[in-house]
C-alpha positions in Angstrom: -26.1 -4.5 -11.0 -23.2 -2.7 -12.8 -23.8 0.4 -10.7 -23.7 -1.7 -7.5 -20.3 -3.1 -8.7 -18.9 0.5 -9.0 -20.3 1.4 -5.6 -18.5 -1.8 -4.1 -15.3 -0.8 -6.1 -15.3 2.6 -4.2 -16.5 1.6 -0.7 -15.3 -1.9 0.0 -11.5 -1.3 -0.4 -11.7 1.8 1.6 -13.5 0.1 4.5 -11.3 -3.1 4.4 -8.0 -1.2 4.3 -9.2 1.2 7.0 -8.7 -1.5 9.5 -5.2 -0.6 10.7 -3.1 -3.7 11.8 -0.4 -1.5 13.5 -3.0 0.2 15.7 -4.7 -3.0 16.7 -1.5 -5.1 17.3 0.1 -2.3 19.4 -3.1 -1.9 21.4 -3.2 -5.6 22.2 0.5 -5.9 22.9 1.2 -2.8 25.0 -2.1 -1.1 25.4 -0.7 2.0 23.7 -1.5 4.0 20.6 1.2 3.4 17.9 0.4 7.0 16.7 1.9 8.4 19.9 5.0 6.2 19.8 8.3 6.5 17.9 7.7 8.3 14.6 3.9 8.5 15.3 3.3 6.5 12.1 0.7 3.7 12.2 2.7 1.3 10.1 5.1 -1.6 9.9 8.5 0.2 10.4 7.3 2.1 13.5 5.8 -1.1 14.9 9.1 -2.9 14.4 11.0 -0.2 16.2 8.6 0.2 19.1 7.0 -3.2 19.5 9.5 -5.7 18.1 9.7 -8.3 15.4 6.7 -10.5 16.5 4.3 -7.6 16.5 5.7 -6.4 13.2 5.2 -9.8 11.7 1.5 -9.6 12.6 1.2 -6.1 11.1 2.9 -7.3 7.9 0.4 -10.2 7.6 -2.6 -8.0 8.3 -1.6 -5.2 5.8 -0.8 -7.7 3.1 -4.1 -9.5 3.6 -6.3 -6.4 3.6 -4.5 -5.1 0.4 -5.1 -8.3 -1.4 -8.7 -8.6 -0.1 -9.5 -5.1 -1.3 -8.8 -6.1 -4.9 -10.3 -9.6 -4.8 -13.6 -8.5 -3.3 -14.0 -6.0 -6.1 -13.1 -8.5 -8.7 -15.5 -11.1 -7.3 -18.3 -8.5 -7.3 -17.8 -7.7 -11.0 -17.4 -11.4 -11.9 -20.5 -12.7 -10.0 -22.8 -9.7 -10.4 -22.2 -8.7 -14.1 -20.1 -11.6 -15.4 -17.0 -9.4 -16.1 -13.5 -10.7 -15.2 -11.6 -7.6 -14.5 -8.4 -9.7 -14.2 -8.6 -10.5 -17.9 -6.7 -7.6 -19.6 -8.2 -8.4 -22.9 -11.6 -6.8 -22.0 -9.9 -3.5 -21.0 -11.3 -3.5 -17.5 -8.1 -4.0 -15.6 -8.4 -0.3 -14.5 -11.0 -1.5 -11.9 -8.2 -3.0 -9.8 -6.2 0.2 -9.9 -9.3 2.2 -8.7 -9.7 -0.3 -5.9 -6.0 0.3 -5.1 -6.5 4.0 -4.8 -9.4 3.5 -2.5 -7.4 1.0 -0.4 -4.6 3.4 -0.1 -7.0 6.2 1.0 -8.6 3.8 3.5 -5.3 3.0 5.0 -4.0 6.6 5.1 -7.3 8.2 6.1 -9.3 5.5 8.0 -12.8 6.4 9.1 -12.4 4.1 12.1 -9.5 6.1 13.6 -10.5 9.7 13.0 -8.8 9.6 9.6 -5.3 9.1 11.1 -3.7 6.0 9.6 -0.4 4.9 8.1 1.5 5.9 5.0 0.2 3.1 2.8 3.4 1.5 1.5 2.7 -2.1 2.4 -0.9 -1.9 1.3 0.1 -0.3 -2.0 2.6 -3.2 -2.7 0.0 -5.8 -1.7 -2.6 -4.3 -4.0 -0.1 -4.1 -6.9 0.8 -7.8 -6.3 -2.9 -8.7 -6.5 -3.2 -6.7 -9.8 0.2 -7.0 -11.5 2.8 -9.2 -9.7 5.5 -8.5 -12.3 5.4 -4.7 -11.6 5.1 -5.4 -7.9 8.2 -7.7 -7.9 10.3 -5.1 -9.8 9.3 -2.3 -7.4 9.8 -4.5 -4.3 13.2 -5.4 -5.5 14.1 -1.8 -6.0 12.8 -0.9 -2.6 14.9 -3.6 -0.9 18.0 -2.6 -2.8 17.7 1.0 -1.7 16.9 0.1 1.9 19.8 -2.3 2.2 22.3 0.2 0.7 21.0 3.4 2.5 19.0 1.9 5.4 16.4 4.5 4.8 13.0 2.8 4.6 11.4 6.2 3.5 13.8 6.7 0.7 13.1 3.3 -0.7 9.4 3.8 -0.4 9.5 7.3 -2.1 11.7 6.1 -5.0 9.8 2.8 -5.5 6.5 4.7 -5.3 7.6 7.3 -7.7 8.5 4.6 -10.3 5.1 2.9 -9.8 3.2 4.6 -12.7 6.1 4.2 -15.2 6.5 0.5 -14.3 2.7 0.0 -14.7 2.8 1.7 -18.1 5.7 -0.3 -19.4 4.4 -3.7 -18.2 0.9 -2.9 -19.4 2.2 -2.1 -22.9 4.3 -5.2 -23.0 1.2 -7.3 -22.1 -0.9 -5.3 -24.6 -3.3 -4.2 -22.0 -5.8 -1.8 -23.6 -6.1 0.1 -20.3 -2.3 0.5 -19.8 -2.4 4.3 -20.1 -5.4 4.6 -17.8 -3.8 2.3 -15.3 -0.6 4.5 -15.4 -2.7 7.6 -14.7 -4.4 5.9 -11.8 -0.9 4.8 -10.7 0.1 8.4 -10.6 -2.7 9.0 -8.1 -1.5 6.1 -5.9 2.1 7.3 -6.1 1.1 10.9 -5.2 -0.7 9.6 -2.1 2.3 7.6 -1.1 4.9 10.3 -1.6 2.6 13.0 0.0 2.4 10.9 3.1 6.2 10.8 3.2 6.6 14.6 2.9 8.0 14.9 6.4 10.4 12.1 5.8 11.6 13.8 2.6 12.3 17.0 4.6 14.3 14.9 7.2 16.2 13.1 4.4 17.2 16.5 2.9 18.2 17.7 6.4 20.0 14.4 7.1 17.9 13.9 10.3 16.0 10.8 9.1 16.4 7.7 11.2 18.0 4.8 9.6 16.8 1.2 9.9 19.0 -0.9 12.1 19.6 -4.5 11.3 21.1 -5.2 14.6 19.3 -7.0 17.4 18.2 -4.7 20.2 19.8 -5.2 23.5 18.0 -4.9 26.8 
């Protein structure tokens, strides 16, 4: 049964997070492919820019839901199939949640349902981290918001917060005396790499000062 749990840990988050809210919502709202609109990214920011606030709200809800589900489905499998509570840091199994997080990120970025063309994984990553470690998630979300408010660059906030992910996980893990803190930090590096890699074009535009800023003003018709 333990082998089955590990299989679920790998497959379930990937398949759950492969369901792209931005693609579905945009298709329902306008009949178009979000990957052919705006920045071509199948994510929250591009949905907000091209489809409006209501559509973006549905994408926000969908991405948060699938990120949280990706972790809880795996945790439930371990708990009911082998009796291991991976949320209990005392048993050194908290790394299971981070592996689920990696697979959720890969599912969102490279979804099998959409010819492996998905979003950049920011919202899913935050949702997964909230399900695993809400303290680290709150710190990184706060950092992200501060950077976006000051600079109005969503990509910059995503890259910086993502880069701080492994260090934050390591610090909080050590403070909580989690035996798997170092392993979790290493897994966090993988998640951070995926996130930063998917923003490589944004990084180039930031350097060239051609990256679009987020507008807080209401759009006029």
